[in-house]
mmCIF file as gemmi writes it, N, C-alpha and C atoms, coordinates in Angstrom:
data_model
loop_
_atom_site.group_PDB
_atom_site.id
_atom_site.type_symbol
_atom_site.label_atom_id
_atom_site.label_alt_id
_atom_site.label_comp_id
_atom_site.label_asym_id
_atom_site.label_entity_id
_atom_site.label_seq_id
_atom_site.pdbx_PDB_ins_code
_atom_site.Cartn_x
_atom_site.Cartn_y
_atom_site.Cartn_z
_atom_site.occupancy
_atom_site.B_iso_or_equiv
_atom_site.pdbx_formal_charge
_atom_site.auth_seq_id
_atom_site.auth_asym_id
_atom_site.pdbx_PDB_model_num
ATOM 1 N N . UNK Axp A 1 ? 26.299 118.801 89.59 1 0 ? 1 A 1
ATOM 2 C CA . UNK Axp A 1 ? 27.239 119.879 89.807 1 0 ? 1 A 1
ATOM 3 C C . UNK Axp A 1 ? 26.891 121.02 88.864 1 0 ? 1 A 1
ATOM 4 N N . UNK Axp A 2 ? 27.303 122.189 89.26 1 0 ? 2 A 1
ATOM 5 C CA . UNK Axp A 2 ? 26.953 123.351 88.443 1 0 ? 2 A 1
ATOM 6 C C . UNK Axp A 2 ? 27.956 124.48 88.645 1 0 ? 2 A 1
ATOM 7 N N . UNK Axp A 3 ? 28.063 125.286 87.593 1 0 ? 3 A 1
ATOM 8 C CA . UNK Axp A 3 ? 28.889 126.488 87.634 1 0 ? 3 A 1
ATOM 9 C C . UNK Axp A 3 ? 28.018 127.647 87.171 1 0 ? 3 A 1
ATOM 10 N N . UNK Axp A 4 ? 28.053 128.749 87.925 1 0 ? 4 A 1
ATOM 11 C CA . UNK Axp A 4 ? 27.332 129.958 87.531 1 0 ? 4 A 1
ATOM 12 C C . UNK Axp A 4 ? 28.349 131.083 87.4 1 0 ? 4 A 1
ATOM 13 N N . UNK Axp A 5 ? 28.325 131.766 86.263 1 0 ? 5 A 1
ATOM 14 C CA . UNK Axp A 5 ? 29.254 132.872 86.027 1 0 ? 5 A 1
ATOM 15 C C . UNK Axp A 5 ? 28.497 134.184 86.026 1 0 ? 5 A 1
ATOM 16 N N . UNK Axp A 6 ? 28.99 135.155 86.796 1 0 ? 6 A 1
ATOM 17 C CA . UNK Axp A 6 ? 28.395 136.488 86.822 1 0 ? 6 A 1
ATOM 18 C C . UNK Axp A 6 ? 29.508 137.499 86.529 1 0 ? 6 A 1
ATOM 19 N N . UNK Axp A 7 ? 29.479 138.043 85.301 1 0 ? 7 A 1
ATOM 20 C CA . UNK Axp A 7 ? 30.505 139.002 84.89 1 0 ? 7 A 1
ATOM 21 C C . UNK Axp A 7 ? 30.141 140.392 85.42 1 0 ? 7 A 1
ATOM 22 N N . UNK Axp A 8 ? 31.111 141.062 86.036 1 0 ? 8 A 1
ATOM 23 C CA . UNK Axp A 8 ? 30.888 142.4 86.57 1 0 ? 8 A 1
ATOM 24 C C . UNK Axp A 8 ? 31.153 143.436 85.484 1 0 ? 8 A 1
ATOM 25 N N . UNK Axp A 9 ? 30.297 144.44 85.415 1 0 ? 9 A 1
ATOM 26 C CA . UNK Axp A 9 ? 30.461 145.505 84.417 1 0 ? 9 A 1
ATOM 27 C C . UNK Axp A 9 ? 31.503 146.523 84.857 1 0 ? 9 A 1
ATOM 28 N N . UNK Axp A 10 ? 31.687 146.669 86.178 1 0 ? 10 A 1
ATOM 29 C CA . UNK Axp A 10 ? 32.555 147.715 86.71 1 0 ? 10 A 1
ATOM 30 C C . UNK Axp A 10 ? 34.047 147.375 86.671 1 0 ? 10 A 1
ATOM 31 N N . UNK Axp A 11 ? 34.382 146.074 86.611 1 0 ? 11 A 1
ATOM 32 C CA . UNK Axp A 11 ? 35.792 145.673 86.577 1 0 ? 11 A 1
ATOM 33 C C . UNK Axp A 11 ? 35.924 144.322 85.88 1 0 ? 11 A 1
ATOM 34 N N . UNK Axp A 12 ? 37.163 143.973 85.45 1 0 ? 12 A 1
ATOM 35 C CA . UNK Axp A 12 ? 37.36 142.72 84.703 1 0 ? 12 A 1
ATOM 36 C C . UNK Axp A 12 ? 37.392 141.499 85.62 1 0 ? 12 A 1
ATOM 37 N N . UNK Axp A 13 ? 36.272 141.259 86.29 1 0 ? 13 A 1
ATOM 38 C CA . UNK Axp A 13 ? 36.154 140.163 87.241 1 0 ? 13 A 1
ATOM 39 C C . UNK Axp A 13 ? 34.873 139.394 86.967 1 0 ? 13 A 1
ATOM 40 N N . UNK Axp A 14 ? 34.944 138.086 87.159 1 0 ? 14 A 1
ATOM 41 C CA . UNK Axp A 14 ? 33.754 137.236 87.059 1 0 ? 14 A 1
ATOM 42 C C . UNK Axp A 14 ? 33.592 136.518 88.392 1 0 ? 14 A 1
ATOM 43 N N . UNK Axp A 15 ? 32.395 136.629 88.961 1 0 ? 15 A 1
ATOM 44 C CA . UNK Axp A 15 ? 32.08 135.89 90.184 1 0 ? 15 A 1
ATOM 45 C C . UNK Axp A 15 ? 31.626 134.497 89.738 1 0 ? 15 A 1
ATOM 46 N N . UNK Axp A 16 ? 32.393 133.49 90.107 1 0 ? 16 A 1
ATOM 47 C CA . UNK Axp A 16 ? 32.088 132.115 89.717 1 0 ? 16 A 1
ATOM 48 C C . UNK Axp A 16 ? 31.591 131.363 90.944 1 0 ? 16 A 1
ATOM 49 N N . UNK Axp A 17 ? 30.373 130.83 90.848 1 0 ? 17 A 1
ATOM 50 C CA . UNK Axp A 17 ? 29.793 130.076 91.956 1 0 ? 17 A 1
ATOM 51 C C . UNK Axp A 17 ? 29.808 128.595 91.601 1 0 ? 17 A 1
ATOM 52 N N . UNK Axp A 18 ? 30.438 127.822 92.461 1 0 ? 18 A 1
ATOM 53 C CA . UNK Axp A 18 ? 30.527 126.373 92.295 1 0 ? 18 A 1
ATOM 54 C C . UNK Axp A 18 ? 29.502 125.72 93.222 1 0 ? 18 A 1
ATOM 55 N N . UNK Axp A 19 ? 28.693 124.796 92.688 1 0 ? 19 A 1
ATOM 56 C CA . UNK Axp A 19 ? 27.728 124.066 93.497 1 0 ? 19 A 1
ATOM 57 C C . UNK Axp A 19 ? 27.92 122.571 93.254 1 0 ? 19 A 1
ATOM 58 N N . UNK Axp A 20 ? 28.097 121.82 94.346 1 0 ? 20 A 1
ATOM 59 C CA . UNK Axp A 20 ? 28.343 120.389 94.256 1 0 ? 20 A 1
ATOM 60 C C . UNK Axp A 20 ? 27.318 119.653 95.129 1 0 ? 20 A 1
ATOM 61 N N . UNK Axp A 21 ? 26.44 118.839 94.51 1 0 ? 21 A 1
ATOM 62 C CA . UNK Axp A 21 ? 25.516 118.038 95.316 1 0 ? 21 A 1
ATOM 63 C C . UNK Axp A 21 ? 26.273 116.831 95.884 1 0 ? 21 A 1
ATOM 64 N N . UNK Axp A 22 ? 26.51 116.833 97.183 1 0 ? 22 A 1
ATOM 65 C CA . UNK Axp A 22 ? 27.274 115.752 97.821 1 0 ? 22 A 1
ATOM 66 C C . UNK Axp A 22 ? 26.766 115.559 99.238 1 0 ? 22 A 1
ATOM 67 N N . UNK Axp A 23 ? 25.535 115.073 99.352 1 0 ? 23 A 1
ATOM 68 C CA . UNK Axp A 23 ? 24.879 114.961 100.656 1 0 ? 23 A 1
ATOM 69 C C . UNK Axp A 23 ? 25.669 114.133 101.658 1 0 ? 23 A 1
ATOM 70 N N . UNK Axp A 24 ? 26.338 113.081 101.197 1 0 ? 24 A 1
ATOM 71 C CA . UNK Axp A 24 ? 27.064 112.192 102.103 1 0 ? 24 A 1
ATOM 72 C C . UNK Axp A 24 ? 28.448 112.718 102.462 1 0 ? 24 A 1
ATOM 73 N N . UNK Axp A 25 ? 28.932 113.728 101.743 1 0 ? 25 A 1
ATOM 74 C CA . UNK Axp A 25 ? 30.295 114.23 101.952 1 0 ? 25 A 1
ATOM 75 C C . UNK Axp A 25 ? 30.416 115.045 103.23 1 0 ? 25 A 1
ATOM 76 N N . UNK Axp A 26 ? 31.626 115.026 103.776 1 0 ? 26 A 1
ATOM 77 C CA . UNK Axp A 26 ? 31.919 115.846 104.952 1 0 ? 26 A 1
ATOM 78 C C . UNK Axp A 26 ? 32.647 117.121 104.55 1 0 ? 26 A 1
ATOM 79 N N . UNK Axp A 27 ? 33.559 117.011 103.551 1 0 ? 27 A 1
ATOM 80 C CA . UNK Axp A 27 ? 34.352 118.151 103.107 1 0 ? 27 A 1
ATOM 81 C C . UNK Axp A 27 ? 34.413 118.208 101.588 1 0 ? 27 A 1
ATOM 82 N N . UNK Axp A 28 ? 34.151 119.397 101.048 1 0 ? 28 A 1
ATOM 83 C CA . UNK Axp A 28 ? 34.266 119.624 99.612 1 0 ? 28 A 1
ATOM 84 C C . UNK Axp A 28 ? 35.02 120.935 99.413 1 0 ? 28 A 1
ATOM 85 N N . UNK Axp A 29 ? 35.978 120.914 98.487 1 0 ? 29 A 1
ATOM 86 C CA . UNK Axp A 29 ? 36.733 122.115 98.155 1 0 ? 29 A 1
ATOM 87 C C . UNK Axp A 29 ? 36.918 122.162 96.651 1 0 ? 29 A 1
ATOM 88 N N . UNK Axp A 30 ? 37.172 123.351 96.14 1 0 ? 30 A 1
ATOM 89 C CA . UNK Axp A 30 ? 37.532 123.493 94.739 1 0 ? 30 A 1
ATOM 90 C C . UNK Axp A 30 ? 38.991 123.926 94.72 1 0 ? 30 A 1
ATOM 91 N N . UNK Axp A 31 ? 39.8 123.185 93.955 1 0 ? 31 A 1
ATOM 92 C CA . UNK Axp A 31 ? 41.231 123.477 93.858 1 0 ? 31 A 1
ATOM 93 C C . UNK Axp A 31 ? 41.578 123.677 92.397 1 0 ? 31 A 1
ATOM 94 N N . UNK Axp A 32 ? 42.498 124.6 92.138 1 0 ? 32 A 1
ATOM 95 C CA . UNK Axp A 32 ? 42.844 124.842 90.749 1 0 ? 32 A 1
ATOM 96 C C . UNK Axp A 32 ? 43.974 125.836 90.589 1 0 ? 32 A 1
ATOM 97 N N . UNK Axp A 33 ? 44.186 126.202 89.345 1 0 ? 33 A 1
ATOM 98 C CA . UNK Axp A 33 ? 45.277 127.119 89.028 1 0 ? 33 A 1
ATOM 99 C C . UNK Axp A 33 ? 45.057 128.5 89.648 1 0 ? 33 A 1
ATOM 100 N N . UNK Axp A 34 ? 43.811 128.841 89.975 1 0 ? 34 A 1
ATOM 101 C CA . UNK Axp A 34 ? 43.513 130.15 90.574 1 0 ? 34 A 1
ATOM 102 C C . UNK Axp A 34 ? 43.859 130.224 92.055 1 0 ? 34 A 1
ATOM 103 N N . UNK Axp A 35 ? 44.069 129.073 92.713 1 0 ? 35 A 1
ATOM 104 C CA . UNK Axp A 35 ? 44.45 129.095 94.129 1 0 ? 35 A 1
ATOM 105 C C . UNK Axp A 35 ? 45.676 128.228 94.407 1 0 ? 35 A 1
ATOM 106 N N . UNK Axp A 36 ? 46.522 128.078 93.379 1 0 ? 36 A 1
ATOM 107 C CA . UNK Axp A 36 ? 47.778 127.318 93.498 1 0 ? 36 A 1
ATOM 108 C C . UNK Axp A 36 ? 47.547 125.866 93.917 1 0 ? 36 A 1
ATOM 109 N N . UNK Axp A 37 ? 46.366 125.311 93.603 1 0 ? 37 A 1
ATOM 110 C CA . UNK Axp A 37 ? 46.017 123.922 93.927 1 0 ? 37 A 1
ATOM 111 C C . UNK Axp A 37 ? 46.085 123.658 95.427 1 0 ? 37 A 1
ATOM 112 N N . UNK Axp A 38 ? 45.814 124.693 96.214 1 0 ? 38 A 1
ATOM 113 C CA . UNK Axp A 38 ? 45.836 124.589 97.676 1 0 ? 38 A 1
ATOM 114 C C . UNK Axp A 38 ? 44.511 123.981 98.152 1 0 ? 38 A 1
ATOM 115 N N . UNK Axp A 39 ? 44.58 122.781 98.747 1 0 ? 39 A 1
ATOM 116 C CA . UNK Axp A 39 ? 43.361 122.067 99.141 1 0 ? 39 A 1
ATOM 117 C C . UNK Axp A 39 ? 42.6 122.756 100.27 1 0 ? 39 A 1
ATOM 118 N N . UNK Axp A 40 ? 43.23 123.715 100.953 1 0 ? 40 A 1
ATOM 119 C CA . UNK Axp A 40 ? 42.565 124.418 102.045 1 0 ? 40 A 1
ATOM 120 C C . UNK Axp A 40 ? 42.142 125.84 101.681 1 0 ? 40 A 1
ATOM 121 N N . UNK Axp A 41 ? 42.477 126.295 100.473 1 0 ? 41 A 1
ATOM 122 C CA . UNK Axp A 41 ? 42.248 127.694 100.103 1 0 ? 41 A 1
ATOM 123 C C . UNK Axp A 41 ? 40.782 128.014 99.812 1 0 ? 41 A 1
ATOM 124 N N . UNK Axp A 42 ? 40.056 127.079 99.207 1 0 ? 42 A 1
ATOM 125 C CA . UNK Axp A 42 ? 38.682 127.378 98.777 1 0 ? 42 A 1
ATOM 126 C C . UNK Axp A 42 ? 37.716 126.255 99.17 1 0 ? 42 A 1
ATOM 127 N N . UNK Axp A 43 ? 37.441 126.133 100.477 1 0 ? 43 A 1
ATOM 128 C CA . UNK Axp A 43 ? 36.444 125.135 100.89 1 0 ? 43 A 1
ATOM 129 C C . UNK Axp A 43 ? 35.047 125.618 100.507 1 0 ? 43 A 1
ATOM 130 N N . UNK Axp A 44 ? 34.182 124.682 100.182 1 0 ? 44 A 1
ATOM 131 C CA . UNK Axp A 44 ? 32.795 125.025 99.882 1 0 ? 44 A 1
ATOM 132 C C . UNK Axp A 44 ? 31.967 124.792 101.143 1 0 ? 44 A 1
ATOM 133 N N . UNK Axp A 45 ? 30.938 125.61 101.299 1 0 ? 45 A 1
ATOM 134 C CA . UNK Axp A 45 ? 30.105 125.574 102.501 1 0 ? 45 A 1
ATOM 135 C C . UNK Axp A 45 ? 28.921 124.627 102.287 1 0 ? 45 A 1
ATOM 136 N N . UNK Axp A 46 ? 28.665 123.766 103.263 1 0 ? 46 A 1
ATOM 137 C CA . UNK Axp A 46 ? 27.545 122.828 103.164 1 0 ? 46 A 1
ATOM 138 C C . UNK Axp A 46 ? 26.232 123.55 103.439 1 0 ? 46 A 1
ATOM 139 N N . UNK Axp A 47 ? 25.274 123.361 102.545 1 0 ? 47 A 1
ATOM 140 C CA . UNK Axp A 47 ? 23.951 123.97 102.688 1 0 ? 47 A 1
ATOM 141 C C . UNK Axp A 47 ? 22.977 122.975 103.305 1 0 ? 47 A 1
ATOM 142 N N . UNK Axp A 48 ? 21.831 123.47 103.733 1 0 ? 48 A 1
ATOM 143 C CA . UNK Axp A 48 ? 20.821 122.621 104.363 1 0 ? 48 A 1
ATOM 144 C C . UNK Axp A 48 ? 20.313 121.53 103.424 1 0 ? 48 A 1
ATOM 145 N N . UNK Axp A 49 ? 20.309 121.794 102.114 1 0 ? 49 A 1
ATOM 146 C CA . UNK Axp A 49 ? 19.813 120.796 101.158 1 0 ? 49 A 1
ATOM 147 C C . UNK Axp A 49 ? 20.849 119.701 100.859 1 0 ? 49 A 1
ATOM 148 N N . UNK Axp A 50 ? 22.021 119.781 101.506 1 0 ? 50 A 1
ATOM 149 C CA . UNK Axp A 50 ? 23.033 118.747 101.332 1 0 ? 50 A 1
ATOM 150 C C . UNK Axp A 50 ? 24.087 119.061 100.289 1 0 ? 50 A 1
ATOM 151 N N . UNK Axp A 51 ? 23.892 120.112 99.526 1 0 ? 51 A 1
ATOM 152 C CA . UNK Axp A 51 ? 24.899 120.476 98.528 1 0 ? 51 A 1
ATOM 153 C C . UNK Axp A 51 ? 25.937 121.41 99.155 1 0 ? 51 A 1
ATOM 154 N N . UNK Axp A 52 ? 27.043 121.558 98.458 1 0 ? 52 A 1
ATOM 155 C CA . UNK Axp A 52 ? 28.117 122.457 98.89 1 0 ? 52 A 1
ATOM 156 C C . UNK Axp A 52 ? 28.223 123.586 97.882 1 0 ? 52 A 1
ATOM 157 N N . UNK Axp A 53 ? 28.504 124.804 98.368 1 0 ? 53 A 1
ATOM 158 C CA . UNK Axp A 53 ? 28.511 125.966 97.49 1 0 ? 53 A 1
ATOM 159 C C . UNK Axp A 53 ? 29.578 126.964 97.915 1 0 ? 53 A 1
ATOM 160 N N . UNK Axp A 54 ? 30.17 127.621 96.919 1 0 ? 54 A 1
ATOM 161 C CA . UNK Axp A 54 ? 31.144 128.661 97.196 1 0 ? 54 A 1
ATOM 162 C C . UNK Axp A 54 ? 31.346 129.535 95.976 1 0 ? 54 A 1
ATOM 163 N N . UNK Axp A 55 ? 31.761 130.781 96.202 1 0 ? 55 A 1
ATOM 164 C CA . UNK Axp A 55 ? 31.961 131.744 95.119 1 0 ? 55 A 1
ATOM 165 C C . UNK Axp A 55 ? 33.397 132.266 95.151 1 0 ? 55 A 1
ATOM 166 N N . UNK Axp A 56 ? 33.979 132.374 93.963 1 0 ? 56 A 1
ATOM 167 C CA . UNK Axp A 56 ? 35.344 132.862 93.814 1 0 ? 56 A 1
ATOM 168 C C . UNK Axp A 56 ? 35.335 133.986 92.777 1 0 ? 56 A 1
ATOM 169 N N . UNK Axp A 57 ? 36.055 135.071 93.056 1 0 ? 57 A 1
ATOM 170 C CA . UNK Axp A 57 ? 36.217 136.156 92.084 1 0 ? 57 A 1
ATOM 171 C C . UNK Axp A 57 ? 37.456 135.863 91.235 1 0 ? 57 A 1
ATOM 172 N N . UNK Axp A 58 ? 37.26 135.745 89.92 1 0 ? 58 A 1
ATOM 173 C CA . UNK Axp A 58 ? 38.363 135.437 89.022 1 0 ? 58 A 1
ATOM 174 C C . UNK Axp A 58 ? 38.477 136.492 87.932 1 0 ? 58 A 1
ATOM 175 N N . UNK Axp A 59 ? 39.704 136.779 87.541 1 0 ? 59 A 1
ATOM 176 C CA . UNK Axp A 59 ? 39.967 137.762 86.492 1 0 ? 59 A 1
ATOM 177 C C . UNK Axp A 59 ? 39.492 137.219 85.146 1 0 ? 59 A 1
ATOM 178 N N . UNK Axp A 60 ? 38.8 138.071 84.379 1 0 ? 60 A 1
ATOM 179 C CA . UNK Axp A 60 ? 38.319 137.657 83.065 1 0 ? 60 A 1
ATOM 180 C C . UNK Axp A 60 ? 39.461 137.651 82.054 1 0 ? 60 A 1
ATOM 181 N N . UNK Axp A 61 ? 39.213 137.004 80.916 1 0 ? 61 A 1
ATOM 182 C CA . UNK Axp A 61 ? 40.218 136.929 79.866 1 0 ? 61 A 1
ATOM 183 C C . UNK Axp A 61 ? 41.209 135.799 80.077 1 0 ? 61 A 1
ATOM 184 N N . UNK Axp A 62 ? 40.948 134.925 81.035 1 0 ? 62 A 1
ATOM 185 C CA . UNK Axp A 62 ? 41.844 133.81 81.343 1 0 ? 62 A 1
ATOM 186 C C . UNK Axp A 62 ? 41.083 132.494 81.35 1 0 ? 62 A 1
ATOM 187 N N . UNK Axp A 63 ? 41.846 131.41 81.294 1 0 ? 63 A 1
ATOM 188 C CA . UNK Axp A 63 ? 41.301 130.07 81.5 1 0 ? 63 A 1
ATOM 189 C C . UNK Axp A 63 ? 41.935 129.516 82.765 1 0 ? 63 A 1
ATOM 190 N N . UNK Axp A 64 ? 41.156 128.756 83.509 1 0 ? 64 A 1
ATOM 191 C CA . UNK Axp A 64 ? 41.622 128.193 84.774 1 0 ? 64 A 1
ATOM 192 C C . UNK Axp A 64 ? 41.324 126.699 84.805 1 0 ? 64 A 1
ATOM 193 N N . UNK Axp A 65 ? 42.322 125.896 85.169 1 0 ? 65 A 1
ATOM 194 C CA . UNK Axp A 65 ? 42.096 124.47 85.376 1 0 ? 65 A 1
ATOM 195 C C . UNK Axp A 65 ? 41.7 124.268 86.836 1 0 ? 65 A 1
ATOM 196 N N . UNK Axp A 66 ? 40.78 123.328 87.072 1 0 ? 66 A 1
ATOM 197 C CA . UNK Axp A 66 ? 40.349 123.066 88.444 1 0 ? 66 A 1
ATOM 198 C C . UNK Axp A 66 ? 39.744 121.674 88.565 1 0 ? 66 A 1
ATOM 199 N N . UNK Axp A 67 ? 39.593 121.236 89.798 1 0 ? 67 A 1
ATOM 200 C CA . UNK Axp A 67 ? 38.889 119.992 90.126 1 0 ? 67 A 1
ATOM 201 C C . UNK Axp A 67 ? 38.24 120.181 91.494 1 0 ? 67 A 1
ATOM 202 N N . UNK Axp A 68 ? 37.267 119.338 91.774 1 0 ? 68 A 1
ATOM 203 C CA . UNK Axp A 68 ? 36.678 119.312 93.11 1 0 ? 68 A 1
ATOM 204 C C . UNK Axp A 68 ? 37.4 118.252 93.93 1 0 ? 68 A 1
ATOM 205 N N . UNK Axp A 69 ? 37.569 118.529 95.22 1 0 ? 69 A 1
ATOM 206 C CA . UNK Axp A 69 ? 38.134 117.568 96.154 1 0 ? 69 A 1
ATOM 207 C C . UNK Axp A 69 ? 37.023 117.225 97.137 1 0 ? 69 A 1
ATOM 208 N N . UNK Axp A 70 ? 36.472 116.021 96.992 1 0 ? 70 A 1
ATOM 209 C CA . UNK Axp A 70 ? 35.345 115.592 97.823 1 0 ? 70 A 1
ATOM 210 C C . UNK Axp A 70 ? 35.829 114.476 98.741 1 0 ? 70 A 1
ATOM 211 N N . UNK Axp A 71 ? 35.936 114.777 100.018 1 0 ? 71 A 1
ATOM 212 C CA . UNK Axp A 71 ? 36.422 113.824 101.024 1 0 ? 71 A 1
ATOM 213 C C . UNK Axp A 71 ? 37.695 113.104 100.561 1 0 ? 71 A 1
ATOM 214 N N . UNK Axp A 72 ? 38.631 113.86 99.998 1 0 ? 72 A 1
ATOM 215 C CA . UNK Axp A 72 ? 39.918 113.304 99.614 1 0 ? 72 A 1
ATOM 216 C C . UNK Axp A 72 ? 40.011 112.754 98.206 1 0 ? 72 A 1
ATOM 217 N N . UNK Axp A 73 ? 38.898 112.712 97.472 1 0 ? 73 A 1
ATOM 218 C CA . UNK Axp A 73 ? 38.902 112.199 96.099 1 0 ? 73 A 1
ATOM 219 C C . UNK Axp A 73 ? 38.629 113.326 95.116 1 0 ? 73 A 1
ATOM 220 N N . UNK Axp A 74 ? 39.442 113.373 94.058 1 0 ? 74 A 1
ATOM 221 C CA . UNK Axp A 74 ? 39.274 114.41 93.032 1 0 ? 74 A 1
ATOM 222 C C . UNK Axp A 74 ? 38.211 114.002 92.023 1 0 ? 74 A 1
ATOM 223 N N . UNK Axp A 75 ? 37.423 114.986 91.584 1 0 ? 75 A 1
ATOM 224 C CA . UNK Axp A 75 ? 36.423 114.747 90.551 1 0 ? 75 A 1
ATOM 225 C C . UNK Axp A 75 ? 36.302 115.996 89.688 1 0 ? 75 A 1
ATOM 226 N N . UNK Axp A 76 ? 35.889 115.809 88.446 1 0 ? 76 A 1
ATOM 227 C CA . UNK Axp A 76 ? 35.74 116.93 87.526 1 0 ? 76 A 1
ATOM 228 C C . UNK Axp A 76 ? 34.316 117.455 87.512 1 0 ? 76 A 1
ATOM 229 N N . UNK Axp A 77 ? 34.17 118.654 87.011 1 0 ? 77 A 1
ATOM 230 C CA . UNK Axp A 77 ? 32.871 119.313 86.839 1 0 ? 77 A 1
ATOM 231 C C . UNK Axp A 77 ? 32.316 118.914 85.477 1 0 ? 77 A 1
ATOM 232 N N . UNK Axp A 78 ? 31.114 118.333 85.46 1 0 ? 78 A 1
ATOM 233 C CA . UNK Axp A 78 ? 30.515 117.896 84.196 1 0 ? 78 A 1
ATOM 234 C C . UNK Axp A 78 ? 30.101 119.075 83.315 1 0 ? 78 A 1
ATOM 235 N N . UNK Axp A 79 ? 29.874 120.242 83.912 1 0 ? 79 A 1
ATOM 236 C CA . UNK Axp A 79 ? 29.471 121.424 83.151 1 0 ? 79 A 1
ATOM 237 C C . UNK Axp A 79 ? 30.643 122.353 82.84 1 0 ? 79 A 1
ATOM 238 N N . UNK Axp A 80 ? 31.876 121.854 82.984 1 0 ? 80 A 1
ATOM 239 C CA . UNK Axp A 80 ? 33.053 122.681 82.69 1 0 ? 80 A 1
ATOM 240 C C . UNK Axp A 80 ? 33.058 123.07 81.217 1 0 ? 80 A 1
ATOM 241 N N . UNK Axp A 81 ? 33.747 124.175 80.909 1 0 ? 81 A 1
ATOM 242 C CA . UNK Axp A 81 ? 33.823 124.639 79.522 1 0 ? 81 A 1
ATOM 243 C C . UNK Axp A 81 ? 34.584 123.652 78.648 1 0 ? 81 A 1
ATOM 244 N N . UNK Axp A 82 ? 35.562 122.968 79.236 1 0 ? 82 A 1
ATOM 245 C CA . UNK Axp A 82 ? 36.316 121.936 78.516 1 0 ? 82 A 1
ATOM 246 C C . UNK Axp A 82 ? 37.129 121.141 79.527 1 0 ? 82 A 1
ATOM 247 N N . UNK Axp A 83 ? 37.89 120.175 79.024 1 0 ? 83 A 1
ATOM 248 C CA . UNK Axp A 83 ? 38.793 119.385 79.849 1 0 ? 83 A 1
ATOM 249 C C . UNK Axp A 83 ? 40.197 119.517 79.278 1 0 ? 83 A 1
ATOM 250 N N . UNK Axp A 84 ? 41.212 119.423 80.139 1 0 ? 84 A 1
ATOM 251 C CA . UNK Axp A 84 ? 42.602 119.512 79.692 1 0 ? 84 A 1
ATOM 252 C C . UNK Axp A 84 ? 43.417 118.446 80.41 1 0 ? 84 A 1
ATOM 253 N N . UNK Axp A 85 ? 44.22 117.709 79.642 1 0 ? 85 A 1
ATOM 254 C CA . UNK Axp A 85 ? 45.083 116.693 80.235 1 0 ? 85 A 1
ATOM 255 C C . UNK Axp A 85 ? 46.198 117.365 81.027 1 0 ? 85 A 1
ATOM 256 N N . UNK Axp A 86 ? 46.488 116.826 82.204 1 0 ? 86 A 1
ATOM 257 C CA . UNK Axp A 86 ? 47.551 117.347 83.047 1 0 ? 86 A 1
ATOM 258 C C . UNK Axp A 86 ? 48.528 116.208 83.335 1 0 ? 86 A 1
ATOM 259 N N . UNK Axp A 87 ? 49.749 116.317 82.789 1 0 ? 87 A 1
ATOM 260 C CA . UNK Axp A 87 ? 50.753 115.266 82.979 1 0 ? 87 A 1
ATOM 261 C C . UNK Axp A 87 ? 51.141 115.104 84.446 1 0 ? 87 A 1
ATOM 262 N N . UNK Axp A 88 ? 51.196 116.202 85.191 1 0 ? 88 A 1
ATOM 263 C CA . UNK Axp A 88 ? 51.581 116.15 86.601 1 0 ? 88 A 1
ATOM 264 C C . UNK Axp A 88 ? 50.592 115.293 87.4 1 0 ? 88 A 1
ATOM 265 N N . UNK Axp A 89 ? 49.298 115.502 87.16 1 0 ? 89 A 1
ATOM 266 C CA . UNK Axp A 89 ? 48.262 114.752 87.875 1 0 ? 89 A 1
ATOM 267 C C . UNK Axp A 89 ? 47.997 113.393 87.237 1 0 ? 89 A 1
ATOM 268 N N . UNK Axp A 90 ? 48.361 113.256 85.962 1 0 ? 90 A 1
ATOM 269 C CA . UNK Axp A 90 ? 48.062 112.018 85.251 1 0 ? 90 A 1
ATOM 270 C C . UNK Axp A 90 ? 46.577 111.847 85.033 1 0 ? 90 A 1
ATOM 271 N N . UNK Axp A 91 ? 45.883 112.962 84.878 1 0 ? 91 A 1
ATOM 272 C CA . UNK Axp A 91 ? 44.425 112.944 84.714 1 0 ? 91 A 1
ATOM 273 C C . UNK Axp A 91 ? 43.973 114.211 84.012 1 0 ? 91 A 1
ATOM 274 N N . UNK Axp A 92 ? 42.707 114.222 83.634 1 0 ? 92 A 1
ATOM 275 C CA . UNK Axp A 92 ? 42.143 115.431 83.033 1 0 ? 92 A 1
ATOM 276 C C . UNK Axp A 92 ? 41.644 116.361 84.125 1 0 ? 92 A 1
ATOM 277 N N . UNK Axp A 93 ? 41.79 117.654 83.882 1 0 ? 93 A 1
ATOM 278 C CA . UNK Axp A 93 ? 41.244 118.679 84.758 1 0 ? 93 A 1
ATOM 279 C C . UNK Axp A 93 ? 40.092 119.375 84.049 1 0 ? 93 A 1
ATOM 280 N N . UNK Axp A 94 ? 39.153 119.882 84.812 1 0 ? 94 A 1
ATOM 281 C CA . UNK Axp A 94 ? 38.104 120.731 84.26 1 0 ? 94 A 1
ATOM 282 C C . UNK Axp A 94 ? 38.715 122.078 83.919 1 0 ? 94 A 1
ATOM 283 N N . UNK Axp A 95 ? 38.176 122.742 82.88 1 0 ? 95 A 1
ATOM 284 C CA . UNK Axp A 95 ? 38.676 124.048 82.48 1 0 ? 95 A 1
ATOM 285 C C . UNK Axp A 95 ? 37.526 125.05 82.498 1 0 ? 95 A 1
ATOM 286 N N . UNK Axp A 96 ? 37.8 126.205 83.084 1 0 ? 96 A 1
ATOM 287 C CA . UNK Axp A 96 ? 36.848 127.317 83.152 1 0 ? 96 A 1
ATOM 288 C C . UNK Axp A 96 ? 37.412 128.435 82.293 1 0 ? 96 A 1
ATOM 289 N N . UNK Axp A 97 ? 36.691 128.838 81.258 1 0 ? 97 A 1
ATOM 290 C CA . UNK Axp A 97 ? 37.139 129.914 80.363 1 0 ? 97 A 1
ATOM 291 C C . UNK Axp A 97 ? 36.319 131.156 80.616 1 0 ? 97 A 1
ATOM 292 N N . UNK Axp A 98 ? 37.004 132.233 80.966 1 0 ? 98 A 1
ATOM 293 C CA . UNK Axp A 98 ? 36.317 133.492 81.26 1 0 ? 98 A 1
ATOM 294 C C . UNK Axp A 98 ? 36.709 134.509 80.226 1 0 ? 98 A 1
């Protein structure tokens, strides 16, 4: 898994690209505080090489908790900036700091 951050000079926005290698998966999405944890808001697109990829524009100066939803199972990003415990989920979430 990978995260790529591209900070824009013209406005306080960072283009964040999420890439998840999941050749056997049918559906992959990224859910988090930036999309109200909506499982349908940010689906990732399957590429020919079997990985899933998607880009989200996020406001800089904030931290965002998120997880990947791969065929109904949640998983964290190994390259996240940090992890944060979430009592509601009863698990750790990945954290993206911009």
